[in-house]
C-alpha positions in Angstrom: -107.5 -20.7 -116.4 -110.9 -22.3 -117.0 -112.7 -21.3 -120.3 -116.1 -22.2 -118.8 -118.4 -19.2 -118.0 -119.2 -21.0 -114.8 -116.0 -22.4 -113.3 -117.7 -23.2 -110.0 -120.1 -25.5 -111.9 -117.1 -27.2 -113.5 -115.5 -27.6 -110.1 -118.6 -29.2 -108.7 -118.9 -31.6 -111.6 -115.2 -32.5 -111.3 -115.7 -33.2 -107.6 -118.8 -35.3 -108.2 -116.9 -37.3 -110.9 -114.0 -37.8 -108.5 -116.2 -39.0 -105.7 -118.2 -41.3 -108.1 -114.9 -42.8 -109.3 -114.0 -43.9 -105.8 -115.1 -47.4 -104.7 -113.1 -50.6 -104.0 -109.8 -48.7 -103.3 -111.5 -46.3 -100.9 -113.4 -49.0 -99.0 -110.3 -51.2 -98.8 -108.2 -48.4 -97.4 -110.8 -47.4 -94.9 -111.3 -51.1 -93.8 -107.6 -51.2 -93.1 -108.2 -49.1 -90.1 -110.4 -51.7 -88.4 -110.8 -51.9 -84.6 -107.9 -54.2 -84.2 -105.7 -51.9 -86.2 -106.9 -49.0 -84.1 -105.8 -50.9 -81.0 -102.4 -51.5 -82.6 -102.0 -47.8 -83.5 -103.2 -46.7 -80.1 -100.5 -48.9 -78.4 -97.8 -47.5 -80.7 -98.8 -43.9 -79.9 -99.1 -44.7 -76.1 -95.8 -46.6 -75.8 -93.6 -44.7 -78.3 -95.2 -41.3 -78.7 -94.3 -40.0 -82.2 -91.3 -42.3 -82.5 -92.8 -44.6 -85.1 -94.7 -42.1 -87.2 -92.1 -42.4 -89.9 -93.1 -46.0 -90.6 -96.4 -44.8 -92.1 -94.5 -42.7 -94.7 -92.5 -45.9 -95.5 -95.6 -48.1 -95.7 -97.7 -45.8 -97.8 -96.1 -46.4 -101.2 -95.9 -50.1 -100.5 -99.6 -50.2 -99.6 -100.5 -48.4 -102.8 -98.3 -50.7 -105.0 -99.6 -54.0 -103.6 -103.3 -53.0 -103.4 -103.1 -51.6 -107.0 -101.7 -55.0 -108.1 -104.5 -56.8 -106.3 -107.1 -54.5 -108.0 -105.6 -55.1 -111.4 -105.6 -58.8 -111.0 -109.3 -58.7 -110.5 -110.1 -56.0 -113.2 -107.8 -57.4 -115.9 -108.3 -61.1 -115.5 -112.0 -61.0 -114.4 -111.1 -63.5 -111.7 -110.1 -63.1 -108.1 -106.7 -64.0 -106.5 -107.8 -67.5 -105.5 -109.3 -68.3 -108.9 -106.0 -67.2 -110.6 -104.1 -69.4 -108.1 -106.4 -72.3 -109.1 -105.9 -71.7 -112.8 -102.1 -71.2 -112.9 -100.5 -72.8 -109.8 -100.5 -76.1 -107.9 -103.6 -76.8 -105.8 -101.7 -77.3 -102.5 -100.5 -73.6 -102.7 -104.2 -72.6 -103.1 -105.4 -74.7 -100.2 -102.6 -73.6 -97.9 -103.2 -69.9 -98.5 -107.0 -70.0 -98.3 -106.8 -72.0 -95.1 -104.5 -69.5 -93.5 -106.7 -66.6 -94.7 -109.8 -68.2 -93.1 -108.0 -68.7 -89.8 -106.6 -65.2 -89.7 -109.9 -63.6 -90.8 -111.9 -65.5 -88.1 -109.6 -64.3 -85.4 -109.7 -60.7 -86.8 -113.5 -60.9 -86.9 -113.6 -62.0 -83.3 -111.3 -59.2 -82.2 -113.2 -56.5 -84.2 -116.6 -57.6 -83.1 -115.5 -57.8 -79.5 -114.0 -54.3 -79.7 -117.3 -53.0 -81.2 -119.3 -54.6 -78.4 -117.0 -53.3 -75.7 -117.1 -49.8 -77.3 -120.9 -49.7 -77.2 -120.8 -51.0 -73.7 -118.6 -48.1 -72.7 -121.0 -45.6 -74.4 -124.4 -47.1 -73.3 -123.7 -49.6 -70.6 -125.1 -53.1 -70.7 -123.7 -56.5 -71.7 -120.8 -56.1 -74.2 -121.0 -59.8 -75.1 -124.6 -59.4 -76.2 -123.7 -56.3 -78.2 -120.9 -58.3 -79.9 -123.4 -61.0 -81.0 -125.9 -58.4 -82.2 -123.2 -56.6 -84.2 -122.3 -59.9 -85.9 -125.9 -60.7 -86.8 -126.4 -57.2 -88.1 -123.4 -57.4 -90.4 -124.5 -60.8 -91.7 -128.0 -59.5 -92.4 -126.8 -56.4 -94.2 -124.3 -58.4 -96.4 -126.8 -61.1 -97.3 -130.0 -59.0 -97.7 -128.8 -55.9 -99.6 -128.0 -55.8 -103.3 -124.4 -55.0 -104.2 -124.9 -51.4 -105.4 -126.8 -50.5 -102.3 -124.4 -52.3 -100.0 -121.3 -50.7 -101.7 -122.9 -47.3 -101.2 -123.4 -48.0 -97.5 -119.8 -49.1 -97.1 -118.7 -46.0 -99.0 -120.5 -43.7 -96.6 -119.4 -45.7 -93.6 -115.8 -44.5 -94.3 -116.9 -41.1 -93.0 -116.8 -42.6 -89.5 -113.1 -42.5 -89.6 -113.1 -38.7 -89.5 -114.0 -39.1 -85.8 -110.2 -39.6 -85.2 -109.5 -36.3 -86.9 -111.9 -34.8 -84.4 -110.0 -36.4 -81.6 -106.7 -35.0 -82.9 -108.3 -31.6 -83.0 -108.8 -31.6 -79.2 -105.7 -33.5 -78.3 -103.2 -30.5 -78.3 -100.7 -32.2 -80.6 -97.3 -30.6 -80.7 -97.3 -30.3 -84.5 -93.7 -29.3 -85.0 -92.6 -32.5 -83.1 -95.2 -34.7 -84.7 -94.4 -33.6 -88.3 -90.7 -33.8 -87.8 -91.1 -37.4 -86.7 -92.6 -38.3 -90.1 -89.2 -37.7 -91.8 -86.7 -38.0 -89.0 -87.0 -41.5 -87.4 -86.6 -41.6 -83.6 -85.0 -45.0 -83.7 -84.8 -47.3 -80.7 -82.8 -50.6 -80.8 -84.9 -52.9 -78.6 -87.3 -55.7 -79.0 -90.4 -53.7 -78.2 -89.7 -51.1 -80.9 -88.9 -53.7 -83.5 -92.1 -55.6 -82.6 -94.2 -52.5 -82.9 -92.7 -51.8 -86.3 -93.6 -55.2 -87.5 -97.1 -54.9 -86.0 -97.7 -51.7 -88.0 -96.8 -53.4 -91.2 -98.9 -56.4 -90.3 -102.0 -54.3 -89.7 -101.3 -52.1 -92.8 -100.5 -54.8 -95.4 -103.1 -57.5 -94.7 -103.9 -60.5 -97.0 -107.7 -60.1 -96.6 -107.5 -56.7 -98.2 -105.9 -58.2 -101.3 -108.7 -60.7 -101.8 -111.4 -58.1 -101.1 -110.2 -55.5 -103.5 -109.7 -58.0 -106.3 -113.2 -59.3 -105.7 -114.7 -55.8 -105.6 -113.2 -54.9 -109.0 -115.0 -58.0 -110.4 -118.2 -56.9 -108.8 -117.8 -53.5 -110.4 -117.3 -55.1 -113.8 -120.5 -57.1 -113.3 -122.4 -54.0 -112.1 -121.4 -52.0 -115.2 -121.7 -55.0 -117.6 -118.1 -54.6 -118.8 -115.6 -57.3 -119.9 -112.3 -58.1 -118.2 -109.6 -55.6 -119.4 -107.5 -58.4 -120.8 -110.2 -58.7 -123.5 -110.3 -55.0 -124.2 -106.7 -54.1 -123.7 -106.7 -51.3 -126.4 -109.2 -49.3 -124.4 -108.1 -50.2 -120.9 -106.3 -46.9 -120.1 -109.1 -45.0 -118.5 -110.1 -47.9 -116.3 -106.5 -48.5 -115.1 -106.2 -44.8 -114.3 -109.4 -45.0 -112.3 -108.0 -47.9 -110.3 -104.8 -46.0 -109.6 -106.7 -42.9 -108.4 -109.1 -45.0 -106.3 -106.3 -47.0 -104.7 -104.1 -44.0 -104.1 -107.0 -42.1 -102.5 -108.0 -45.1 -100.3 -104.5 -45.8 -99.1 -103.8 -42.1 -98.4 -107.1 -42.0 -96.4 -106.0 -45.0 -94.4 -102.6 -43.6 -93.7 -103.9 -40.2 -92.6 -106.4 -41.8 -90.2 -103.7 -44.2 -88.8 -101.4 -41.2 -88.2 -104.3 -39.3 -86.5 -104.8 -42.2 -84.1 -101.0 -42.4 -83.3 -100.8 -38.6 -82.9 -104.0 -38.5 -80.6 -102.8 -41.2 -78.3 -99.2 -39.8 -78.3 -100.4 -36.4 -77.3 -102.7 -37.7 -74.6 -101.8 -41.2 -73.3 -98.1 -41.1 -73.9 -97.8 -37.5 -72.6 -99.6 -38.6 -69.4 -97.5 -41.6 -68.8 -99.9 -44.3 -70.0 -97.8 -46.8 -71.9 -99.8 -50.1 -72.1 -103.0 -50.3 -74.3 -104.1 -53.7 -75.4 -107.4 -52.9 -77.3 -109.1 -50.0 -79.0 -111.8 -49.9 -76.2 -109.1 -49.6 -73.6 -107.7 -46.7 -75.6 -111.1 -45.0 -75.7 -111.6 -45.5 -71.9 -108.1 -44.2 -71.2 -108.7 -41.0 -73.2 -111.7 -40.0 -71.1 -109.9 -38.6 -68.0 -107.1 -37.1 -70.1 -108.8 -35.6 -73.2 -112.3 -35.3 -72.0 -115.7 -36.9 -72.7 -115.9 -35.6 -76.3 -112.6 -37.3 -77.3 -113.7 -40.5 -75.5 -117.1 -40.6 -77.2 -115.6 -39.8 -80.7 -113.0 -42.6 -80.3 -115.5 -45.1 -79.1 -118.0 -44.2 -81.9 -115.1 -44.5 -84.4 -114.4 -48.1 -83.2 -118.1 -49.0 -83.9 -118.1 -47.3 -87.3 -114.9 -48.8 -88.5 -116.0 -52.2 -87.3 -119.2 -51.9 -89.3 -117.0 -51.3 -92.3 -114.3 -53.9 -91.6 -116.3 -56.9 -90.5 -118.1 -57.2 -93.9 -114.8 -56.8 -95.7 -113.2 -59.6 -93.6 -116.1 -62.0 -94.1 -116.5 -61.0 -97.8 -112.8 -61.6 -98.6 -113.1 -65.0 -97.0 -116.2 -65.7 -99.1 -114.5 -64.7 -102.3 -111.5 -66.9 -101.5 -113.6 -70.0 -100.6 -115.9 -69.9 -103.6 -113.0 -69.2 -106.0 -111.1 -72.1 -104.5 -114.1 -74.4 -105.0 -114.4 -73.2 -108.6 -117.9 -71.8 -107.9 -119.5 -68.4 -108.5 -120.0 -66.0 -105.7 -121.0 -62.4 -105.6 -122.6 -59.8 -103.2 -125.0 -59.1 -106.0 -126.2 -62.7 -106.3 -129.3 -64.0 -104.6 -128.6 -66.1 -101.5 -130.1 -69.3 -102.9 -127.9 -69.0 -106.1 -124.7 -68.4 -104.1 -125.1 -70.6 -101.1 -121.4 -71.3 -100.5 -120.6 -67.6 -100.8 -123.2 -66.4 -98.2 -122.7 -69.4 -96.0 -119.0 -68.5 -95.7 -119.9 -65.0 -94.7 -122.3 -66.2 -92.0 -120.0 -69.0 -90.7 -116.9 -66.9 -90.5 -118.7 -64.0 -88.8 -120.4 -66.3 -86.3 -117.2 -68.1 -85.7 -115.5 -64.8 -84.9 -118.3 -63.8 -82.6 -118.0 -67.1 -80.7 -114.3 -66.6 -79.8 -115.2 -64.3 -76.9 -118.0 -66.5 -75.8 -115.8 -69.6 -75.4 -113.2 -67.7 -73.4 -110.6 -66.9 -76.0 -109.1 -63.4 -75.3 -109.5 -61.5 -78.6 -106.6 -59.2 -77.8 -104.3 -62.2 -77.3 -105.8 -64.0 -80.4 -104.9 -61.0 -82.5 -101.3 -61.6 -81.7 -101.6 -65.0 -83.3 -103.6 -63.6 -86.2 -100.6 -61.4 -86.8 -98.4 -64.5 -86.9 -100.7 -66.2 -89.4 -100.9 -63.0 -91.5 -97.2 -62.8 -91.4 -96.9 -66.4 -92.7 -99.5 -65.7 -95.4 -98.7 -62.2 -96.6 -95.2 -62.7 -98.0 -95.8 -65.9 -100.0 -99.1 -64.5 -101.2 -97.5 -61.3 -102.4 -94.9 -63.4 -104.3 -97.6 -65.3 -106.1 -99.5 -62.1 -106.9 -96.4 -60.6 -108.4 -96.0 -63.7 -110.5 -99.6 -63.4 -111.7 -99.4 -59.8 -112.8 -96.2 -60.6 -114.8 -97.8 -63.7 -116.4 -99.1 -63.0 -119.9 -101.3 -66.1 -119.7 -103.2 -64.4 -116.9 -102.9 -60.7 -117.8 -102.7 -60.8 -121.6 -101.1 -57.7 -122.9 -101.7 -55.8 -119.6 -98.9 -57.2 -117.5 -97.8 -54.5 -115.0 -95.2 -51.9 -115.9 -91.5 -52.0 -114.8 -92.1 -49.3 -112.1 -95.1 -51.2 -110.7 -93.0 -54.4 -110.6 -90.2 -52.7 -108.7 -92.5 -51.2 -106.1 -94.5 -54.5 -105.9 -91.4 -56.6 -105.3 -90.1 -53.9 -102.8 -93.3 -54.2 -100.8 -93.0 -58.0 -100.9 -89.4 -57.9 -99.7 -90.2 -55.6 -96.8 -93.2 -57.7 -95.8 -91.2 -60.9 -95.9 -88.4 -59.4 -93.9 -90.8 -57.9 -91.3 -92.7 -61.2 -91.0 -89.5 -63.2 -90.5 -88.5 -60.7 -87.8 -91.8 -61.1 -86.1 -91.7 -64.9 -86.3 -88.2 -64.7 -84.8 -89.6 -62.9 -81.8 -92.3 -65.6 -81.5 -89.9 -68.5 -81.7 -87.5 -66.9 -79.2 -90.2 -65.7 -76.9 -88.9 -62.1 -77.2 -92.2 -60.7 -78.3 
């Protein structure tokens, strides 16, 4: 029982403090549900109904573990993942991983921007290719022109766009007894399509660009609050590490709930109506219109645009952090453009390169398939290196991660490597 004479005031203060503590973890989790991820989850719901819902229960603790490790690398060492690679490991490993990250991010940017343009075209009519270009330019301008505190606040509020998928679920007539049972009782199928969908879920959930972004954002927060890396203040690091855990847990829970909402909505509408093949998020939105009504269609399409406005800057920003750290140069969203030319140039070039994929005739939906291959190649080895960093006293000082974190981190790494090998096996044999 509260001893305060005004417990409602204490509750409001506690809620404000909780919301204020959220930042990099929340934004990272929300960015995980980007338009390309929405397309993947829509396909899973349309093709398999509720049969793969259990995979999100499996992936949730793995997401939390690896993203918390990425955050602690940035907050404890005061350096991002690429800079730690540069400091402690052979340069060819650094170059290989950053090169693959750039390739995957550009393809993801192309797919996300194309989906945003197509979604606006569905809502308003007009040229979706022009909308794609305009969205790319808008994201560059916002990321370059705004200061970090203002830009971080915009990203934080943009996460609210994901609640559009909760609205879609509310009108989708989900059979909740069946849907909730599928979370704990797997409806297994032993075929290539089911296994590929399982790998695709992990690939869109545990993505390398999110590691680089969250580590970079923790460093931005240190600069913003004028604090030192935790390895230099280990005795008083407890509250900050707890803040990271709460922020990351909240962000990954948010991401998982929204992903499940998309699967449930498309399972209750598209799958139940016999629609089995959805290649993109905009196709999912269009397919919803005759089944779930114009409201669900509009909410789904608006959600694609909102999540894209969140995810595109994260994709470009993670590439910028990686490139500047690889080059041994400073880069920050709070820096002036002329003092961080390489950082902002990377943001602009990767975003425009992604925008151009559609213009030169590359199918973004097909390109996403190959981005998943690249992410599969990159994620496992990168997670291995991250686990080595967080157990390395030269990097982390006295704040190497606990035994329980180590177990969960290596478990996430093992699952991701196994899933990636499975996916690559399908690619090599042509089964996917």
